[in-house]
C-alpha positions in Angstrom: -17.2 -69.3 -25.7 -19.4 -67.4 -23.2 -17.7 -64.7 -21.1 -18.7 -64.0 -17.5 -17.7 -60.5 -16.5 -16.9 -59.6 -13.0 -16.2 -56.1 -11.7 -13.6 -54.0 -13.4 -11.2 -51.9 -11.5 -9.5 -49.0 -13.3 -6.6 -46.9 -12.1 -5.3 -43.6 -13.5 -1.8 -42.3 -13.1 -1.4 -38.6 -13.4 1.9 -37.4 -14.8 3.1 -33.8 -15.0 4.7 -31.8 -17.7 6.2 -28.6 -16.4 7.0 -25.7 -18.8 9.9 -23.5 -17.8 9.9 -19.8 -18.8 12.6 -17.3 -19.6 13.5 -14.1 -17.7 10.6 -11.9 -16.7 9.8 -8.9 -18.8 9.8 -5.3 -17.5 6.7 -3.5 -16.5 4.9 -2.2 -19.5 3.9 1.0 -17.5 7.4 2.1 -16.6 10.9 0.7 -17.0 13.4 0.6 -14.1 16.1 3.3 -14.0 19.2 1.5 -15.4 21.9 1.6 -12.7 24.7 -0.1 -14.7 27.6 -1.0 -12.5 26.4 1.3 -9.8 24.0 -1.5 -8.9 26.9 -3.3 -7.3 27.1 -0.6 -4.6 25.1 -0.1 -1.5 26.9 3.2 -0.8 28.4 5.5 -3.4 29.7 9.1 -2.9 31.5 11.8 -4.7 33.8 13.1 -1.9 33.7 10.9 1.2 31.9 8.1 2.9 31.9 8.5 6.7 30.6 6.1 9.3 30.1 6.4 13.0 29.3 3.3 15.1 28.5 -0.3 14.2 26.9 0.2 10.8 26.4 -2.8 8.6 26.6 -2.5 4.9 25.8 -5.3 2.4 27.1 -4.4 -1.0 30.2 -2.4 -2.1 31.2 1.0 -0.8 32.6 3.4 -3.4 33.9 7.0 -3.7 35.0 9.0 -6.7 36.6 11.4 -7.4 37.2 11.6 -3.6 39.2 8.9 -1.9 38.2 8.9 1.8 36.2 6.1 3.3 36.3 6.2 7.1 34.6 4.3 9.9 35.1 0.7 8.6 35.9 -0.7 11.1 34.1 -0.4 13.5 31.5 -0.5 10.7 31.0 -3.9 9.1 31.1 -4.5 5.4 29.8 -7.5 3.4 31.4 -6.3 0.2 34.4 -4.3 -1.0 35.7 -0.7 -0.7 36.5 1.0 -3.9 38.4 4.3 -3.4 38.5 6.1 -6.7 39.6 3.0 -8.5 38.4 1.6 -11.8 35.1 0.2 -10.4 34.4 3.4 -8.5 35.0 5.6 -11.4 32.8 3.5 -13.7 30.1 3.3 -11.1 30.1 7.1 -10.7 29.8 7.5 -14.4 26.9 5.0 -14.5 25.3 6.8 -11.5 25.3 10.1 -13.5 23.6 8.3 -16.4 21.0 6.9 -14.1 20.4 10.2 -12.5 19.8 11.9 -15.8 17.6 9.1 -17.0 15.4 9.6 -13.9 15.3 13.3 -14.5 14.1 12.7 -18.1 11.2 10.5 -17.1 7.8 11.9 -17.9 6.0 12.8 -14.6 2.7 10.9 -14.4 1.4 12.6 -11.2 2.3 15.8 -9.3 1.7 15.1 -5.6 1.9 17.0 -2.3 5.3 17.5 -0.7 4.4 15.3 2.3 4.3 11.7 1.4 3.4 10.3 4.8 -0.1 8.8 5.1 -0.4 8.1 1.4 -0.4 5.1 -0.9 1.2 5.2 -4.3 0.9 2.8 -7.2 3.3 2.4 -10.1 4.2 5.8 -11.7 6.6 8.7 -11.9 5.8 11.2 -9.1 6.9 14.9 -9.0 6.6 17.2 -6.0 4.2 20.1 -6.1 6.5 22.0 -3.8 9.8 21.0 -5.3 10.8 18.9 -2.2 9.6 15.7 -0.6 9.1 15.0 3.1 8.0 11.9 4.9 6.5 11.8 8.3 4.8 8.6 9.2 4.2 5.8 6.6 4.3 5.8 2.8 2.8 2.7 1.2 4.0 1.6 -2.3 1.4 -0.8 -3.8 2.4 -2.9 -6.8 -1.1 -4.2 -7.2 0.2 -7.7 -7.7 2.8 -6.7 -10.3 6.3 -7.6 -9.2 7.7 -5.4 -12.0 5.9 -2.3 -10.8 8.3 0.7 -10.9 8.0 3.8 -8.6 10.0 6.9 -9.4 10.0 10.0 -7.2 11.5 13.2 -8.6 12.3 16.4 -6.7 14.3 19.4 -7.8 15.4 20.1 -4.2 15.6 18.0 -1.0 14.2 14.7 0.4 13.8 14.8 4.2 12.3 11.9 6.2 11.3 12.1 9.8 12.3 9.9 12.7 10.4 6.6 12.9 9.1 7.0 9.3 8.7 4.0 7.0 8.4 3.2 3.4 6.3 0.0 3.2 5.9 -2.3 0.2 2.8 -4.3 -0.5 1.3 -6.6 -3.1 4.5 -7.6 -4.8 6.4 -4.2 -4.7 10.2 -4.6 -4.6 12.8 -2.1 -3.3 14.9 -2.7 -6.4 12.2 -1.0 -8.5 11.9 2.1 -6.3 14.0 5.2 -7.3 14.4 8.6 -5.6 15.9 11.3 -7.8 16.8 14.2 -5.6 18.1 17.5 -7.0 20.1 18.5 -3.9 20.6 16.6 -0.6 18.8 13.9 1.4 18.4 13.6 5.1 16.9 10.4 6.5 15.4 10.5 10.0 16.7 8.4 12.9 15.3 4.9 13.6 13.3 4.8 10.4 12.9 2.3 7.5 13.6 3.6 4.1 13.3 1.6 0.9 14.6 2.3 -2.6 17.5 3.6 -4.6 18.5 7.2 -3.7 20.1 9.1 -6.6 21.1 12.4 -5.0 23.0 15.2 -6.8 24.7 16.5 -3.7 24.9 14.6 -0.3 23.1 12.0 1.8 22.9 11.9 5.6 21.6 8.7 7.1 20.3 9.3 10.6 21.2 7.1 13.6 19.8 3.6 13.9 18.2 3.6 10.4 17.6 0.8 8.0 17.9 1.3 4.3 16.7 -1.4 1.9 18.2 -0.1 -1.3 21.1 2.2 -2.1 22.4 5.6 -0.9 24.3 7.2 -3.9 25.4 10.8 -4.0 27.0 12.2 -7.1 29.0 15.3 -5.9 29.0 15.2 -2.1 29.4 12.8 0.9 27.4 9.9 2.3 27.3 10.0 6.1 26.1 7.1 8.3 25.7 6.5 12.0 25.0 2.9 13.3 22.9 2.1 10.3 22.0 -0.9 8.2 22.3 -0.4 4.4 21.4 -3.4 2.3 21.8 -3.3 -1.5 18.4 -4.4 -2.9 18.1 -7.0 -5.6 15.0 -8.1 -7.5 13.6 -11.5 -6.9 14.6 -14.1 -9.4 11.8 -15.4 -11.6 10.6 -19.0 -10.9 8.8 -21.5 -13.0 5.3 -22.3 -14.3 4.6 -25.8 -13.1 1.7 -28.2 -12.5 1.3 -31.0 -10.0 -1.2 -33.9 -9.7 -1.7 -37.0 -7.7 0.4 -40.0 -8.8 -2.5 -42.5 -8.8 -6.3 -42.5 -8.5 -8.6 -45.5 -8.1 -11.8 -45.0 -10.0 -13.5 -48.0 -8.6 -15.3 -51.0 -10.2 -18.2 -51.5 -12.5 -19.8 -54.3 -14.5 -20.1 -54.5 -18.3 -22.0 -51.6 -19.7 -21.6 -49.6 -16.5 -19.3 -46.7 -15.7 -16.7 -45.9 -13.1 -16.2 -42.3 -12.0 -14.2 -40.6 -9.3 -12.2 -37.5 -8.4 -8.5 -37.7 -9.2 -7.5 -35.5 -6.3 -6.1 -31.9 -6.4 -4.4 -30.6 -9.5 -2.4 -27.4 -9.0 -0.8 -24.9 -11.3 1.8 -22.7 -9.7 3.1 -19.7 -11.6 6.1 -18.0 -10.1 7.5 -16.4 -13.2 7.2 -12.8 -11.9 5.5 -11.7 -15.1 3.6 -8.5 -15.3 0.8 -10.0 -17.4 1.0 -13.8 -17.1 -1.4 -16.2 -18.9 -1.4 -20.0 -19.0 -3.5 -22.9 -20.2 -3.5 -26.3 -18.5 -4.6 -29.3 -20.6 -5.5 -32.9 -20.0 -5.5 -36.1 -22.1 -5.9 -39.8 -21.5 -4.3 -42.9 -22.9 -6.2 -46.1 -23.6 -6.8 -48.2 -20.5 -5.1 -51.6 -20.7 -4.6 -54.8 -18.6 -1.3 -56.2 -17.7 0.0 -59.6 -18.8 -0.8 -61.5 -22.0 -3.1 -61.1 -23.7 -3.6 -57.4 -23.3 -7.1 -56.1 -23.2 -8.0 -52.5 -23.9 -10.7 -50.0 -23.2 -10.3 -47.1 -25.6 -9.7 -43.6 -24.3 -12.8 -42.6 -26.3 -14.7 -44.0 -23.4 -13.0 -41.6 -20.9 -14.7 -38.3 -20.1 -13.4 -35.5 -17.9 -14.6 -32.4 -16.1 -12.5 -30.0 -14.0 -15.2 -28.5 -11.9 -14.6 -25.1 -10.3 -11.4 -24.0 -8.6 -11.1 -25.1 -5.0 -8.4 -22.5 -4.3 -6.7 -19.7 -6.2 -4.1 -17.1 -5.3 -3.0 -13.9 -7.1 -4.8 -11.6 -9.5 -6.4 -12.8 -12.7 -9.4 -14.6 -14.3 -9.3 -18.3 -13.6 -11.6 -20.3 -15.9 -12.5 -24.0 -15.7 -12.5 -25.9 -19.0 -15.5 -27.9 -17.8 -17.2 -26.1 -14.9 -19.9 -28.8 -14.4 -20.6 -32.5 -15.1 -22.8 -31.4 -18.0 -19.7 -29.9 -19.6 -17.7 -33.1 -19.5 -15.5 -33.8 -22.5 -14.0 -37.0 -24.0 -10.3 -36.8 -23.4 -8.9 -38.9 -26.2 -7.3 -35.7 -27.4 -6.0 -32.8 -25.3 -8.7 -30.7 -23.7 -8.4 -27.5 -21.9 -8.6 -28.1 -18.1 -8.1 -24.6 -16.7 -6.9 -21.2 -17.9 -5.6 -17.9 -16.5 -6.2 -14.7 -18.3 -5.8 -11.0 -17.3 -3.1 -12.1 -14.7 -0.8 -9.9 -12.7 2.3 -11.3 -11.1 2.5 -14.7 -9.4 -0.6 -16.9 -9.1 -1.9 -20.4 -8.5 -5.0 -22.4 -9.0 -6.2 -25.8 -7.7 -9.1 -28.0 -8.8 -10.3 -31.5 -8.1 -11.3 -33.0 -11.5 -13.6 -36.0 -12.2 -12.8 -38.7 -14.7 -15.5 -41.2 -15.8 -14.9 -44.3 -17.9 -17.7 -46.2 -19.7 -17.2 -49.9 -19.6 -18.0 -51.5 -23.0 -20.3 -54.5 -23.1 -17.4 -56.3 -24.9 -14.9 -55.6 -22.3 -13.0 -58.5 -20.5 -12.9 -58.6 -16.8 -9.7 -57.3 -15.3 -7.8 -54.4 -13.8 -7.2 -51.7 -16.3 -4.6 -48.9 -16.0 -4.4 -45.7 -18.0 -2.5 -42.5 -17.7 -4.1 -39.1 -17.4 -1.5 -36.4 -18.4 -1.8 -32.8 -17.3 0.4 -30.2 -18.8 0.6 -26.4 -18.6 2.0 -23.7 -20.9 
């Protein structure tokens, strides 16, 4: 019986396999200072905690071996007060351990006493003059690594000026900033300070100041005046995922011809907060079949694919197309590499608009053929 072929229309359905990841690893360059149960506290002191005005504290307030916490109210507290009770005693013990841990860290750079007007990347910084001051802006640059750790060590004081700021860029997090101070801390009025203060003696928080971190003094008092102190927490790691269009119409062709078309944007999103992420996205096709009875098939060995270049990327790393040009197209009857990330730092994403081409055999039967193109990432 002779067969008369009309145009064939093929559809592809893109499905997505998302691979979840476990907790993020710590920065290979420097580990955070372990705070233990002291991490539950926004304010922790040895003798007293004193507040004047409408301060707002998010996190617990603790004192040990002293017992006095005054000024709440009028100060507002989103947390609990622990006055030389079990949690306060344990937190103070853990604070001492954290302080000694910070002291023991190997200094990676000795810097000038004045930190204002400088930019620091991850590392352990000691003061050339034995003290730290901050007038103006200090920038902490994580260079895309959300696990970047910054430790500042001084044998004496830390004094910041009014209207000074500690700014975080490129993924830096307050939870990973630590200030080990060998005596006392004075924070200037109307300023913005970030990080965890581990002071041996006392901390005075100037009027109208915002602290994104913790104020913790081992032996002395913490004094506040109409301030905002918010216990810092590290961002929770997200997922590695891939998305693709649900359907794509490749068009029509006669026997011996080919249909070809873009599938639409495919995007890998990596929100795992890893210091050195890598991933590989793959693609594979099923056979293309007709509906109804009898079922007619075009083998997936007739399907070829090329990713093309990235149409958009974000983050740091080397994004590499599996098939940069049409000349690099591959048969996708088995899994092929679609895109990869290497040498990554922190969160990232990549988008590309791939092309699928299907050769129509001379023996094919006219009809509408549907196949599935599956993208996955790991």
